C-alpha positions in Angstrom: 19.3 4.9 8.5 19.9 5.6 12.1 19.1 2.6 14.2 16.5 3.8 16.8 14.7 0.7 18.1 11.5 2.7 18.8 11.1 3.4 15.1 12.2 0.2 13.5 9.6 -1.4 11.2 9.9 -5.2 10.8 6.3 -6.0 9.6 6.6 -7.3 6.0 2.9 -6.5 5.3 3.4 -2.9 6.4 6.5 -2.6 4.1 4.4 -4.0 1.3 1.7 -1.4 2.0 4.3 1.3 1.9 5.4 0.2 -1.5 1.8 -0.1 -2.8 1.0 3.5 -1.7 4.3 5.1 -2.7 5.4 3.8 -6.1 8.0 6.5 -7.0 11.3 5.2 -5.8 15.0 5.9 -5.9 17.5 3.2 -7.2 21.0 3.6 -5.8 24.0 1.5 -7.1 27.6 1.5 -6.1 29.6 1.1 -9.3 33.3 1.1 -10.3 32.7 4.7 -11.3 31.1 5.6 -7.9 27.5 6.0 -6.7 24.7 6.2 -9.2 21.0 7.1 -8.5 17.9 7.1 -10.7 14.2 7.5 -10.1 11.5 5.2 -11.4 8.0 3.8 -10.4 8.0 0.3 -8.8 5.0 -2.0 -8.5 4.7 -4.8 -5.9 4.2 -8.3 -7.3 1.3 -9.3 -5.1 1.5 -13.1 -5.8 5.2 -13.4 -5.1 6.8 -14.9 -2.0 8.5 -12.3 0.2 8.8 -8.9 -1.2 9.3 -8.6 -5.0 9.1 -5.5 -7.1 9.0 -4.9 -10.9 9.9 -1.8 -12.8 11.8 -0.6 -15.9 14.6 1.8 -16.6 15.3 3.8 -19.7 18.3 2.8 -21.7 21.2 3.2 -20.9 20.5 3.3 -17.2 20.8 -0.5 -16.9 24.5 -0.2 -17.9 25.0 2.9 -15.8 23.9 1.0 -12.7 25.3 -2.4 -13.8 21.9 -3.9 -13.2 21.9 -7.6 -12.7 25.6 -7.5 -11.7 25.5 -6.4 -8.1 23.2 -5.5 -5.2 21.3 -2.2 -5.4 19.4 -0.2 -2.9 15.8 0.9 -3.6 14.5 3.7 -1.4 10.7 3.9 -0.8 9.7 7.2 0.8 6.3 7.5 2.3 4.6 10.6 3.8 7.0 12.9 5.7 7.1 16.3 7.2 8.4 18.9 9.6 7.2 18.7 13.2 7.5 22.0 15.0 8.4 22.1 18.7 5.6 24.7 19.1 3.2 21.7 18.9 4.8 20.0 21.9 3.2 22.3 24.5 6.5 23.0 26.2 7.7 19.4 26.4 10.6 20.2 24.1 12.0 23.1 22.0 13.8 20.8 19.5 12.1 20.3 16.1 12.1 17.0 14.2 11.0 15.4 10.9 8.5 12.6 10.9 8.7 10.0 8.1 7.9 6.6 6.8 10.8 5.1 4.9 12.0 1.7 3.6 15.4 0.7 2.2 15.1 -2.4 0.1 18.2 -4.5 -1.0 18.6 -7.1 -3.7 20.3 -7.9 -7.0 17.9 -7.0 -9.9 16.9 -9.7 -12.5 16.8 -8.4 -16.1 13.5 -9.3 -17.7 13.1 -10.6 -21.3 11.7 -8.2 -23.8 8.3 -10.0 -23.7 8.1 -9.9 -19.9 9.3 -6.3 -19.9 6.4 -5.4 -22.2 3.9 -7.2 -19.9 5.3 -5.3 -16.9 5.0 -2.0 -18.7 1.4 -2.9 -19.7 0.6 -3.8 -16.1 2.2 -0.6 -14.9 0.1 1.6 -17.1 -3.1 -0.3 -16.1 -2.1 -0.1 -12.4 -2.1 3.7 -12.5 -4.8 4.3 -15.1 -7.4 2.2 -13.3 -8.2 5.3 -11.2 -8.9 7.5 -14.2 -12.5 7.9 -15.4 -11.5 6.8 -18.9 -8.4 4.6 -18.6 -6.0 4.4 -21.4 -4.0 1.2 -22.2 -1.1 0.1 -24.3 -3.6 -2.0 -26.2 -4.7 1.2 -28.0 -1.7 0.7 -30.4 0.3 -2.3 -29.3 2.6 -2.1 -32.3 3.7 1.5 -31.4 3.8 0.6 -27.7 6.2 -2.3 -28.4 8.4 0.0 -30.4 8.6 2.5 -27.5 9.2 -0.4 -25.0 12.5 -1.3 -26.8 14.0 1.9 -25.2 13.4 0.4 -21.8 14.8 -2.5 -19.8 12.6 -4.4 -17.3 13.8 -5.4 -13.9 12.6 -7.5 -11.0 13.9 -7.0 -7.5 13.5 -9.9 -5.1 14.2 -8.2 -1.8 16.8 -10.1 0.2 16.7 -7.7 3.2 15.2 -4.4 4.2 15.6 -1.6 6.7 12.5 0.3 7.4 11.5 3.1 9.8 8.2 4.6 11.2 9.3 7.8 12.9 5.9 9.2 13.9 6.2 10.8 17.3 5.8 7.5 19.1 8.1 8.8 21.9 5.7 11.7 22.8 2.9 11.6 25.4 -0.6 10.9 23.9 -1.8 14.4 24.5 1.2 15.9 22.7 0.6 13.5 19.8 -3.0 14.7 19.5 -1.7 18.3 19.3 0.7 17.3 16.6 -2.0 15.5 14.7 -4.3 18.5 15.0 -1.6 20.7 13.5 -0.9 18.3 10.6 -4.6 18.0 9.8 -5.2 21.8 10.0 -4.6 24.4 7.3 -1.4 25.6 8.9 2.0 26.0 7.1 3.2 22.5 7.7 0.0 20.6 7.4 0.2 17.1 6.0 -2.9 14.9 6.1 -1.1 11.9 4.6 1.5 12.1 7.4 -1.3 12.5 10.0 -3.0 9.4 8.6 0.2 7.4 9.0 0.5 8.5 12.6 -3.1 7.5 13.4 -2.5 4.2 11.7 0.6 3.6 13.9 -1.4 4.5 17.0 -4.1 2.0 16.1 -1.6 -0.7 15.4 0.0 0.0 18.8 -3.3 -0.2 20.5 -4.3 -3.4 18.8 -0.9 -4.9 19.6 -1.3 -4.0 23.3 -4.8 -5.5 23.4 -3.4 -8.8 22.1 
């Protein structure tokens, strides 16, 4: 990503929050046959030191990526959206795109069949807990274990990350409020999740200044 100091995110806790709230990620590997990309859900390991993620891939993606053999890039994409210069009140006529993004690097660890099943079980429970009548792999564990054999579990202990919060921080406060109003409206480029990220960034900036 372009290195713009204003937008660089170094707060590990904020990167973890981004992962929690945006589970669908892209895995990118550089292999002898060229670049390979796949898309899978990742869940943060809350009790791990540093940043650690678990997921699974469907066979034969583990061989396609050479998982466990080399470093991979996992891209977490949070809320993002078009920012019209019409919202800048004459300050600029150049549009932009606001976003919250993290690039995570590490060499995946291949999980045992038993740990992979546990991760799959936890993954289902993680997403089902919001449902009024959650389902679980426990409904038919024998069948679930048979299906699980078509997957390979991975753990990514993040060794470095590159994250950005590009949220109109460079604009005057009154312009940001106009942008927020547009994002929170019913207009063509509305995005309440992106607006929420912008307001969160504002609050963190205010809290930091107060300290």
